[in-house]
C-alpha positions in Angstrom: 2.6 -118.5 -18.1 4.8 -115.5 -17.2 7.9 -115.9 -15.0 7.9 -114.5 -11.5 10.1 -111.6 -12.4 8.0 -110.6 -15.4 7.1 -106.9 -15.5 3.5 -105.8 -15.7 2.9 -102.1 -15.8 2.0 -98.9 -17.6 3.6 -96.3 -19.7 3.0 -92.5 -19.7 4.5 -89.4 -21.2 4.7 -86.0 -19.6 2.9 -83.9 -22.2 0.0 -86.3 -22.5 -0.6 -86.9 -18.7 1.0 -84.2 -16.5 -1.1 -81.1 -17.0 -4.6 -80.6 -15.6 -4.4 -78.3 -12.6 -3.4 -74.6 -12.3 0.4 -74.4 -11.9 1.0 -77.7 -13.8 1.3 -76.1 -17.2 4.4 -76.5 -19.3 4.3 -73.6 -21.9 8.0 -74.2 -22.9 7.6 -77.1 -25.4 7.1 -77.2 -29.1 3.8 -79.2 -28.8 2.4 -76.5 -26.4 2.6 -73.9 -29.2 1.7 -76.4 -31.9 -1.7 -77.5 -30.6 -2.9 -73.9 -30.0 -1.7 -72.5 -33.3 -4.7 -70.9 -35.0 -3.9 -72.2 -38.5 -3.5 -75.7 -37.2 -6.8 -75.5 -35.3 -9.0 -74.1 -38.1 -7.6 -76.4 -40.7 -8.2 -79.5 -38.5 -4.6 -80.4 -38.2 -5.1 -80.5 -34.4 -8.2 -81.0 -32.4 -8.3 -77.6 -30.5 -8.2 -79.4 -27.2 -5.6 -78.1 -24.8 -3.3 -80.2 -22.6 -3.7 -78.0 -19.6 -7.2 -79.4 -19.3 -5.8 -82.9 -19.0 -5.3 -85.8 -16.6 -3.4 -84.0 -13.9 -0.7 -86.7 -13.2 1.7 -83.9 -12.1 -0.4 -83.5 -9.0 -2.2 -86.9 -8.8 0.7 -89.2 -9.4 0.5 -90.8 -6.0 -3.2 -91.7 -6.4 -2.4 -93.1 -9.9 0.5 -95.2 -8.6 -1.8 -96.6 -5.9 -4.3 -97.4 -8.6 -1.6 -99.2 -10.7 -0.4 -101.2 -7.7 -4.0 -102.3 -7.0 -4.1 -103.7 -10.6 -1.1 -105.8 -10.0 1.4 -103.6 -11.8 5.1 -103.6 -10.7 6.7 -101.4 -13.4 6.2 -97.9 -14.8 7.7 -96.2 -17.8 7.7 -92.6 -16.7 8.5 -89.7 -19.0 10.6 -86.7 -18.1 9.9 -83.5 -20.0 13.1 -81.9 -21.3 11.3 -78.5 -21.4 10.4 -78.7 -17.7 14.0 -79.6 -16.7 15.5 -77.0 -19.0 12.9 -74.3 -19.8 15.9 -72.0 -20.7 18.6 -72.8 -23.3 21.7 -74.8 -22.4 23.7 -73.7 -25.4 26.2 -71.8 -23.3 27.2 -74.9 -21.3 30.5 -75.9 -23.0 31.2 -79.6 -23.8 33.7 -81.4 -25.9 32.3 -82.3 -29.4 34.1 -84.4 -32.0 33.0 -84.6 -35.6 34.2 -86.7 -38.5 35.1 -85.3 -41.9 31.5 -85.4 -43.0 30.5 -83.2 -40.0 28.8 -86.1 -38.2 29.0 -85.9 -34.4 31.0 -88.9 -33.2 31.6 -88.0 -29.6 30.3 -85.6 -26.9 32.1 -85.3 -23.6 30.0 -83.9 -20.7 32.3 -83.5 -17.7 31.5 -82.7 -14.0 32.0 -79.0 -14.6 29.4 -79.0 -17.3 27.0 -80.9 -15.1 27.4 -78.3 -12.4 26.7 -75.6 -14.9 23.6 -77.4 -16.1 22.4 -77.7 -12.5 22.5 -73.9 -12.3 20.3 -73.6 -15.4 17.9 -76.4 -14.6 14.5 -75.9 -12.9 14.9 -77.0 -9.3 11.1 -77.2 -9.0 10.9 -79.7 -11.9 13.8 -81.8 -10.7 12.3 -82.0 -7.3 8.8 -83.0 -8.6 10.2 -85.7 -10.9 12.2 -87.1 -7.9 9.0 -87.2 -5.9 7.1 -89.0 -8.8 9.9 -91.6 -9.4 10.4 -92.0 -5.7 6.7 -92.6 -5.0 6.6 -95.4 -7.5 9.8 -97.0 -6.2 8.5 -96.8 -2.6 5.7 -99.2 -3.7 8.4 -101.7 -4.9 7.9 -100.7 -8.5 10.5 -100.9 -11.3 11.2 -97.5 -12.9 12.0 -97.0 -16.6 13.0 -93.3 -17.0 12.2 -92.2 -20.5 14.1 -89.1 -21.6 12.1 -88.0 -24.7 8.6 -88.7 -25.9 8.2 -86.4 -29.1 8.3 -83.0 -27.4 11.3 -80.6 -27.5 12.0 -77.4 -25.6 10.7 -74.4 -27.6 14.1 -72.8 -27.5 15.3 -75.8 -29.5 12.3 -76.2 -31.8 9.7 -73.7 -32.9 7.5 -75.8 -35.2 5.2 -73.0 -36.3 8.1 -70.8 -37.3 9.7 -73.8 -39.2 6.5 -74.5 -41.0 6.1 -70.8 -42.1 9.8 -69.9 -42.7 11.5 -73.2 -43.3 14.4 -74.9 -41.5 17.5 -72.7 -40.8 15.4 -69.6 -40.2 14.0 -70.8 -36.9 14.9 -73.2 -34.1 14.7 -76.4 -36.2 14.8 -79.3 -33.6 16.0 -82.6 -35.0 17.0 -80.9 -38.3 19.9 -79.3 -36.5 23.0 -81.0 -35.1 22.8 -78.7 -32.1 19.9 -80.9 -31.0 22.3 -83.9 -30.8 24.7 -81.9 -28.5 21.9 -80.5 -26.3 20.3 -83.9 -25.9 23.6 -85.4 -24.8 23.9 -82.7 -22.1 20.3 -83.3 -21.0 20.8 -87.1 -20.9 23.9 -86.7 -18.8 22.1 -84.4 -16.4 19.1 -86.8 -16.0 21.4 -89.7 -15.2 23.4 -87.6 -12.8 20.2 -86.4 -10.9 18.0 -89.5 -11.1 20.2 -92.6 -11.3 19.4 -93.6 -7.7 15.7 -93.8 -8.7 16.1 -95.5 -12.2 16.2 -99.2 -13.0 16.2 -98.7 -16.8 16.7 -95.8 -19.2 15.1 -95.2 -22.6 16.4 -92.3 -24.6 13.8 -91.8 -27.3 10.3 -92.9 -27.8 9.4 -93.8 -31.4 12.0 -91.8 -33.3 10.7 -93.2 -36.6 7.4 -91.5 -35.9 9.1 -88.2 -35.4 10.7 -88.1 -38.8 7.9 -89.8 -40.7 5.0 -87.9 -39.2 6.8 -84.6 -38.9 8.3 -84.4 -42.3 6.5 -86.9 -44.6 2.8 -86.9 -43.4 1.2 -83.6 -42.8 -2.1 -85.3 -42.1 -0.6 -86.8 -38.9 -0.9 -83.5 -37.1 2.7 -83.8 -35.9 5.0 -80.8 -35.9 6.5 -79.1 -37.8 4.4 -80.2 -40.8 7.2 -79.4 -43.2 7.2 -81.9 -46.0 10.6 -82.9 -47.3 12.4 -86.2 -47.9 15.7 -84.5 -47.3 14.5 -83.1 -44.0 13.2 -86.6 -43.0 16.5 -88.2 -43.7 18.4 -85.5 -41.8 16.1 -85.8 -38.8 16.6 -89.6 -38.9 20.4 -89.2 -38.9 20.3 -86.8 -36.0 17.9 -88.9 -34.0 20.2 -91.9 -34.4 23.2 -89.8 -33.4 21.3 -88.3 -30.4 20.5 -91.8 -29.1 24.1 -93.0 -29.5 25.7 -90.0 -27.9 23.1 -90.0 -25.1 23.7 -93.7 -24.5 27.5 -93.0 -24.1 26.7 -90.0 -21.8 24.4 -92.1 -19.5 26.9 -95.0 -19.4 29.7 -92.7 -18.1 27.5 -92.1 -15.1 25.3 -95.2 -14.7 25.5 -99.0 -15.0 21.8 -99.2 -15.7 20.6 -100.7 -19.0 19.9 -98.1 -21.7 17.4 -98.8 -24.4 15.3 -97.2 -27.2 11.6 -97.5 -27.8 10.6 -98.4 -31.3 7.2 -98.0 -33.1 6.9 -101.5 -34.5 4.2 -102.8 -36.8 3.7 -106.2 -38.3 4.2 -105.7 -42.0 2.3 -108.3 -44.1 1.8 -108.7 -47.8 -1.6 -108.6 -49.4 -0.6 -111.8 -51.1 1.8 -114.6 -50.0 3.6 -114.0 -53.4 5.0 -110.7 -52.0 6.5 -112.1 -48.8 10.0 -110.9 -49.7 8.7 -107.4 -50.4 7.1 -107.3 -47.0 10.4 -108.1 -45.4 12.0 -105.2 -47.2 9.1 -102.9 -46.3 9.4 -103.9 -42.6 13.1 -103.0 -42.7 12.3 -99.5 -44.1 9.2 -98.9 -41.9 10.4 -100.4 -38.6 14.1 -100.7 -38.3 16.2 -97.8 -39.7 17.1 -96.4 -36.2 17.5 -99.7 -34.5 19.7 -101.0 -37.3 21.9 -97.9 -37.0 22.5 -98.1 -33.3 23.1 -101.9 -33.2 24.9 -102.8 -36.4 26.1 -99.3 -37.5 24.3 -99.8 -40.9 20.9 -98.5 -41.9 18.9 -98.4 -45.1 18.2 -94.7 -44.5 21.2 -93.5 -42.6 23.9 -95.5 -44.3 27.0 -96.8 -42.6 28.2 -95.2 -39.3 30.4 -97.4 -37.2 30.4 -94.9 -34.3 26.7 -95.6 -33.9 27.0 -99.4 -33.5 26.6 -101.3 -30.3 24.8 -98.5 -28.5 21.8 -100.5 -27.1 21.1 -102.7 -24.1 17.4 -103.4 -24.6 14.6 -102.6 -27.0 11.1 -101.2 -26.2 8.5 -102.5 -28.6 5.4 -100.3 -29.0 2.8 -102.3 -30.9 -0.8 -101.4 -31.9 -1.6 -103.0 -35.3 -0.3 -104.4 -38.5 0.5 -102.8 -41.9 -0.5 -104.5 -45.1 1.4 -103.7 -48.3 1.3 -104.4 -52.0 3.8 -103.8 -54.8 4.2 -100.3 -56.3 6.5 -98.3 -58.5 9.9 -97.0 -57.2 11.4 -95.5 -55.2 9.8 -97.5 -52.4 8.4 -100.3 -54.5 5.5 -100.9 -52.2 2.5 -99.0 -50.8 0.0 -99.4 -48.0 -3.3 -101.2 -48.6 -6.4 -99.4 -47.3 -8.8 -101.3 -45.1 -6.3 -103.1 -42.9 -4.1 -102.2 -39.9 -3.8 -98.5 -39.2 -5.8 -97.8 -42.4 -9.2 -99.3 -41.6 -11.4 -96.2 -41.5 -14.4 -98.1 -40.2 -15.8 -100.4 -37.5 -14.3 -103.5 -39.1 -11.3 -104.1 -41.4 -11.6 -105.8 -44.8 -10.6 -109.0 -43.0 -13.7 -108.7 -40.8 -11.7 -107.8 -37.6 -12.8 -105.1 -35.1 -11.2 -101.7 -35.4 -10.7 -99.3 -32.5 -12.1 -95.8 -32.2 -8.9 -94.6 -33.9 -9.7 -96.9 -36.9 -6.9 -99.3 -36.0 -7.5 -103.0 -36.7 -7.2 -105.3 -33.7 -4.5 -107.8 -34.8 -2.9 -109.6 -31.8 -1.0 -112.1 -34.0 1.1 -109.1 -35.1 2.5 -108.6 -31.6 3.8 -112.2 -31.6 5.2 -111.7 -35.1 7.1 -108.5 -34.2 8.5 -109.9 -31.0 10.0 -112.8 -32.9 11.2 -110.5 -35.6 12.9 -108.1 -33.2 14.5 -111.0 -31.2 15.9 -112.7 -34.2 17.2 -109.5 -35.7 18.9 -108.1 -32.6 19.0 -110.7 -29.8 18.5 -108.1 -27.1 16.1 -108.1 -24.2 12.7 -106.8 -25.1 10.0 -105.0 -23.1 6.6 -104.4 -24.7 6.5 -100.7 -23.7 3.2 -99.8 -25.3 0.2 -101.8 -26.2 -3.4 -100.6 -25.9 -6.6 -99.6 -27.7 -8.7 -96.5 -28.1 -12.1 -97.8 -26.9 -14.3 -95.3 -25.1 -17.0 -97.8 -24.4 -14.6 -100.6 -23.2 -16.1 -103.1 -25.6 -12.9 -104.2 -27.4 -10.4 -103.7 -24.6 -11.1 -106.8 -22.5 -10.4 -109.1 -25.5 -7.5 -106.9 -26.7 -5.7 -107.3 -23.4 -6.2 -111.0 -23.1 -5.2 -111.8 -26.7 -2.1 -109.5 -26.8 -0.9 -110.9 -23.5 -1.5 -114.4 -24.8 0.7 -113.6 -27.8 3.4 -112.2 -25.5 3.3 -115.4 -23.5 3.5 -117.4 -26.8 6.7 -115.5 -27.8 8.2 -116.2 -24.3 7.5 -119.9 -24.7 9.4 -119.9 -28.0 12.5 -118.4 -26.4 12.1 -114.7 -27.0 13.5 -112.8 -24.1 10.5 -110.6 -23.3 11.0 -109.0 -19.9 7.7 -107.1 -19.5 4.4 -105.9 -20.8 3.4 -102.3 -20.2 -0.1 -101.1 -21.1 -1.0 -97.9 -22.8 -2.5 -96.5 -20.7 -3.3 -96.5 -17.1 -5.7 -93.6 -17.5 -7.1 -91.7 -20.4 -4.8 -89.1 -21.8 -4.2 -86.3 -24.3 -3.6 -88.1 -27.6 -1.5 -85.5 -29.4 -3.3 -84.0 -32.5 -6.4 -86.0 -31.6 -6.7 -84.3 -28.2 -9.0 -86.0 -25.7 -11.1 -87.9 -28.3 -9.3 -91.2 -28.1 -9.7 -93.0 -24.8 -6.9 -95.5 -24.0 -7.2 -95.8 -20.2 -7.8 -98.7 -18.0 -9.4 -96.0 -15.9 -11.8 -93.5 -17.3 -11.0 -89.9 -16.5 -13.6 -87.1 -15.9 -11.7 -84.2 -17.2 -13.7 -81.7 -15.2 -13.3 -83.3 -11.8 -10.2 -85.3 -12.6 -11.8 -88.3 -11.0 -10.7 -91.8 -12.1 -13.1 -94.7 -12.6 -11.8 -98.1 -13.4 -13.2 -99.7 -16.6 -14.2 -103.4 -16.4 -11.2 -104.3 -18.7 -8.9 -103.3 -15.9 -10.0 -106.4 -14.0 -8.8 -108.5 -16.9 -5.4 -106.9 -16.6 -5.4 -107.4 -12.9 -6.3 -111.1 -13.1 -3.6 -111.9 -15.6 -0.9 -109.9 -13.8 -1.7 -111.4 -10.4 -2.0 -115.0 -11.8 1.2 -114.6 -13.9 -0.8 -116.2 -16.7 -4.2 -116.2 -18.5 -6.7 -118.2 -16.5 -8.8 -120.6 -18.5 -12.0 -118.7 -17.8 -10.6 -115.7 -19.7 -9.9 -117.6 -22.9 -13.4 -116.8 -24.2 -12.5 -113.1 -24.4 
């Protein structure tokens, strides 16, 4: 059973959901130029689908919120697009920046004068629309998690096509530049200043590990800038950890609300029980470099930074599947095993489990495992901020929802402080480099008419949320 104050809800991001109607376009982000770059499209790095043909949440948010409420949802993680709030650069707004002898940014002071200057640069239309979106959900009694960043950056801060062609340092380089840390702190201060009356929680970054792994180590991911470099990945990781810590401090100067970070978390398991210790090491490398840095001040990738420690109130766990590893030669000492987890590539995994349309193995036990692992490692409140499945025909999703919620309940029963479960997603969405091919929604979207139609699995979610538990008749799924 789930406690009375447990949060059931949905998560969304601006770039993936907002656009769909004329006037809702946001041409000022790095992903906007990335998904329409000719070289990316013809090489198959991206789908060729365009976000402006999407779900239309920017205009249909009220109807979507009504749909969520009807499904028993009482919480929403709502993304704010940095490029909408600041379509123009904020470099000229002066703030106090302190660095250590290594050049690391250890403090950023954003005072009231700077906030007023930022207000003059910001898009009043975007600020007003986000206030309407957040206010609409709150008016229904919903809890609001304001998420500041979900992969995208303003184009003035990151031009990924130019970085790919010319290299970092010759174009706006995003997280490879310390200026991104400074500008993010300004942005975070401004968001807290303008929206704190509508926020219950803040999250700074969504899945920062994915940003530096997919963008700088895995060109097949389709993530910008597609510039392969271990040094670049390490620098981006360091700047992302700094950005979170400095944003945490900036928000806390304005707000008393809890500030968290959302982590891409996979259950790392060995191909053989003989390699259990190696799996623990692999999990630390894959899952926890940023979280370790902003809690303990020590990270396997970033090193020791005491100024980063203690900068976290809660942790968002995004969980989709497991990762199976086996021993390999240095420097990592392990490698991923094909046929399991995110590397299925078929209808079923080598373990005989169903796989999603994305080729991801359905492995609910992994959610239970990572919830225990995160709780024991950090002892902070956890919200499952993403969990869902790409399943156009809605064959897998009913069982997926019931089984993953059951694993969440099991973790709760064992003392893990899990505050909520947010489904990805309420509606179908634009799935980054995959475009519209992957269907994650509890509601199917007709992209021509923008009409929503609930899939049968949505009733499973509704039943569990309204009963605060998994009824016996649902155990068969």
